[in-house]
C-alpha positions as CSV (number, residue, x, y, z in Angstrom):
1,M,1.0,23.6,1.7
2,F,-0.8,20.5,0.6
3,S,-3.6,19.4,2.9
4,R,-2.0,16.0,3.4
5,R,1.2,17.5,4.6
6,R,-0.8,19.5,7.2
7,A,-2.4,16.3,8.2
8,I,1.0,14.7,8.8
9,L,2.1,17.7,10.9
10,R,-1.0,17.4,13.0
11,L,-0.4,13.6,13.5
12,I,3.1,14.4,14.7
13,E,1.9,17.2,16.9
14,N,-0.7,14.8,18.5
15,E,2.1,12.3,19.2
16,G,3.9,14.9,21.4
17,G,6.0,16.5,18.6
18,S,8.0,13.4,17.8
19,V,7.1,10.0,16.5
20,A,8.7,6.9,15.0
21,R,8.5,6.7,11.3
22,L,7.0,3.3,11.4
23,R,4.2,4.5,13.7
24,L,3.6,7.6,11.6
25,V,3.2,5.7,8.4
26,K,0.7,3.3,10.1
27,L,-1.3,6.2,11.6
28,A,-1.4,7.9,8.2
29,F,-2.6,4.7,6.7
30,L,-5.4,4.3,9.2
31,L,-6.4,7.9,8.5
32,S,-6.6,7.0,4.8
33,R,-9.2,4.3,5.7
34,E,-11.5,6.9,7.3
35,T,-14.4,7.1,4.8
36,E,-15.3,10.7,5.7
37,A,-11.8,12.0,5.3
38,P,-11.2,14.2,2.2
39,R,-9.1,12.5,-0.5
40,A,-6.9,15.6,-0.9
41,G,-5.7,15.1,2.7
42,L,-4.8,11.5,2.4
43,Y,-1.9,9.4,1.0
44,D,-2.1,6.2,-1.0
45,F,-0.4,3.0,0.1
46,V,1.2,-0.1,-1.3
47,P,2.2,-3.4,0.3
48,Y,5.8,-3.1,1.4
49,K,8.3,-4.5,3.9
50,H,6.4,-3.6,7.1
51,G,2.8,-3.5,5.7
52,P,1.3,-0.5,4.1
53,F,3.8,2.1,2.9
54,S,3.7,5.4,1.0
55,F,6.7,6.4,-1.0
56,T,5.0,9.8,-1.6
57,L,4.7,10.3,2.2
58,Y,8.4,9.6,2.7
59,H,9.2,12.0,-0.2
60,E,7.0,14.7,1.4
61,L,8.6,14.2,4.9
62,R,11.9,15.0,3.3
63,A,10.3,18.1,1.7
64,L,8.9,19.2,5.1
65,G,12.4,18.8,6.5
66,R,14.0,20.9,3.8
67,D,11.3,23.6,4.5
68,G,12.2,23.7,8.2
69,W,9.1,22.1,9.6
70,L,10.6,18.8,10.6
71,A,13.8,17.5,12.1
72,E,14.5,14.0,10.8
73,Q,16.5,11.3,12.5
74,E,17.2,7.8,11.5
75,H,14.0,6.2,12.9
76,D,12.1,9.2,14.2
77,V,10.5,12.4,12.9
78,G,10.1,15.5,15.1
79,L,8.7,18.9,14.7
80,A,11.2,21.7,14.2
81,E,8.6,24.4,14.3
82,A,5.1,24.7,15.8
83,P,2.7,23.9,12.9
84,R,-0.4,25.6,14.3
85,R,-0.7,28.2,11.6
86,E,-0.7,25.5,9.0
87,T,-2.8,22.9,10.7
88,A,-5.4,25.6,11.5
89,C,-6.0,25.7,7.7
90,L,-7.4,22.1,7.7
91,D,-11.1,21.6,7.4
92,K,-12.6,21.4,10.8
93,E,-14.2,18.1,10.3
94,F,-11.0,16.6,8.9
95,L,-9.1,18.0,11.9
96,T,-11.5,16.3,14.2
97,L,-11.0,13.0,12.4
98,I,-7.3,13.3,12.8
99,D,-7.5,14.2,16.5
100,E,-10.0,11.3,17.1
101,L,-7.7,8.9,15.4
102,S,-4.7,10.1,17.5
103,S,-6.8,9.8,20.7
104,R,-7.8,6.2,19.9
105,H,-4.2,5.1,19.5
106,R,-2.5,7.3,22.0
107,S,-2.0,4.5,24.5
108,T,-1.4,1.8,21.9
109,S,2.1,0.7,21.4
110,T,3.6,0.9,17.9
111,T,3.9,-2.9,17.8
112,A,0.2,-3.2,18.6
113,V,-0.7,-0.6,16.0
114,V,1.3,-2.6,13.3
115,D,-0.2,-5.9,14.4
116,G,-3.7,-4.4,14.2
117,V,-3.0,-3.1,10.7
118,Y,-1.7,-6.5,9.6
119,R,-4.8,-8.2,11.1
120,D,-7.4,-5.9,9.7
121,Y,-5.8,-5.2,6.3
122,P,-4.3,-8.5,5.1
123,W,-3.7,-7.3,1.5
124,F,-0.9,-5.1,2.8
125,T,1.0,-8.0,4.2
126,L,1.8,-9.2,0.7
127,N,5.4,-8.0,0.7
128,S,6.1,-8.2,4.4
129,D,9.7,-8.9,5.4
130,T,8.3,-11.2,8.1
131,I,7.3,-14.0,5.8
132,H,5.1,-15.9,8.3
133,K,2.9,-12.8,8.6
134,R,2.1,-12.7,4.9
135,A,-1.6,-13.4,4.7
136,M,-2.0,-12.9,1.0
137,R,-0.4,-14.3,-2.2
138,R,0.3,-12.1,-5.1
139,P,-2.4,-12.3,-7.8
140,A,-1.4,-13.4,-11.3
141,A,-3.1,-11.8,-14.4
142,E,-3.9,-13.8,-17.5
143,P,-1.0,-13.7,-19.9
144,A,-1.6,-10.6,-22.0
145,V,-0.5,-7.0,-22.7
146,Y,-2.4,-4.4,-20.7
147,T,-2.3,-0.6,-20.6
148,V,-2.5,1.8,-17.7
149,G,-2.3,5.5,-17.2
150,Y,-1.4,7.7,-14.2
151,E,-3.4,10.9,-14.7
152,G,-4.6,12.2,-11.3
153,I,-3.2,9.4,-9.1
154,T,0.0,9.0,-7.0
155,V,2.7,6.6,-7.8
156,D,1.7,4.6,-4.7
157,A,-1.8,4.2,-6.2
158,L,-0.3,3.0,-9.5
159,L,1.9,0.5,-7.8
160,D,-0.9,-0.9,-5.7
161,C,-3.1,-1.2,-8.8
162,L,-0.5,-3.2,-10.6
163,L,-0.1,-5.5,-7.7
164,R,-3.8,-6.0,-7.3
165,K,-4.2,-6.8,-11.0
166,G,-1.4,-9.3,-11.0
167,I,1.0,-7.4,-13.3
168,K,4.6,-8.5,-13.1
169,R,6.3,-6.4,-15.8
170,L,6.0,-2.7,-16.6
171,I,7.0,-1.4,-20.0
172,D,7.3,2.4,-20.2
173,V,6.2,3.6,-23.7
174,R,6.1,7.3,-23.0
175,C,7.9,9.5,-25.5
176,N,9.3,11.7,-22.8
177,P,9.4,9.6,-19.6
178,I,10.1,12.7,-17.4
179,A,7.5,14.0,-15.0
180,R,7.4,16.7,-12.3
181,R,5.1,14.7,-10.1
182,Y,7.0,12.5,-7.7
183,G,7.5,8.9,-8.7
184,F,6.8,9.2,-12.4
185,H,10.3,10.2,-13.7
186,K,11.7,7.1,-15.5
187,A,14.5,6.4,-13.0
188,T,12.3,6.9,-9.9
189,L,9.5,4.8,-11.4
190,S,11.9,2.0,-12.2
191,R,13.4,2.0,-8.7
192,L,10.0,2.0,-7.0
193,C,8.6,-0.7,-9.2
194,N,11.6,-2.9,-8.5
195,D,11.2,-2.2,-4.7
196,V,7.7,-3.8,-4.7
197,G,8.4,-6.6,-7.2
198,H,7.7,-5.3,-10.7
199,R,10.2,-5.7,-13.4
200,V,10.6,-2.6,-15.5
201,R,11.6,-2.2,-19.1
202,P,11.8,1.2,-20.8
203,L,10.6,1.2,-24.4
204,C,10.5,4.6,-26.1
205,V,8.1,4.9,-29.0
206,A,6.2,7.6,-30.8
207,R,2.8,8.4,-29.3
208,R,1.0,7.3,-32.4
209,S,3.0,4.2,-32.9
210,I,1.5,0.7,-32.5
211,C,3.2,-1.1,-29.6
212,L,3.7,-4.8,-30.2
213,A,5.1,-7.3,-27.7
214,Q,5.8,-11.0,-28.2
215,G,5.6,-13.4,-25.3
216,S,4.8,-10.5,-22.9
217,A,3.0,-12.5,-20.2
218,R,1.3,-10.3,-17.6
219,S,2.9,-7.1,-18.9
220,V,1.5,-3.6,-18.9
221,F,2.3,-0.5,-20.9
222,V,2.3,2.8,-19.1
223,S,1.4,6.0,-20.8
224,A,0.2,9.4,-19.8
225,A,-3.3,8.7,-21.1
226,V,-6.0,7.5,-18.7
227,R,-6.7,3.9,-19.5
228,A,-7.7,1.4,-16.9
229,I,-6.2,-2.1,-16.7
């Protein structure tokens, strides 16, 4: 099991075995801000309807449900099996970080946790459904064509990067836009981009072809190669 999944099980366990999805996502986000936490145990986040959100986290909650670890309800997630044998595999220092985070927020209401995240991390208010809580405006890149890759990152990290760089349109130039990693299959990538405000245009070309675009203001080509925008 991935370390980050074990971390989620521990967070739920520390909440008494059941927790609201909204609260769980915000606790996982706060855990990702811990500088001493190992990257392998953390999720990436993108500005969404209720602040920071991780599509990968939601995908893995469903996987944990299918594997019998979680019982999912509409708004809550609960443990279906005691996770001790899995959470015991976490690094001891990381486990301590998780437990300390849970302890700090145990008596804090979900509303207060969300409000604190909005206050301390204004970037993630960008796409909030509550318009008056939006503390940031979306950046706008200089009109140009850029390139980006996704080697070694999650789809949430890619989406957040595009937002931070002011990219408005994604053009997929992969020869075979199918990927085993969550979020990078062409259909899933298109849906998630649309969810956070990117327009997506598939464009299938040979890998060695030259990609030309006319009038492509603030567009970015995505390919499997690692190239920073």
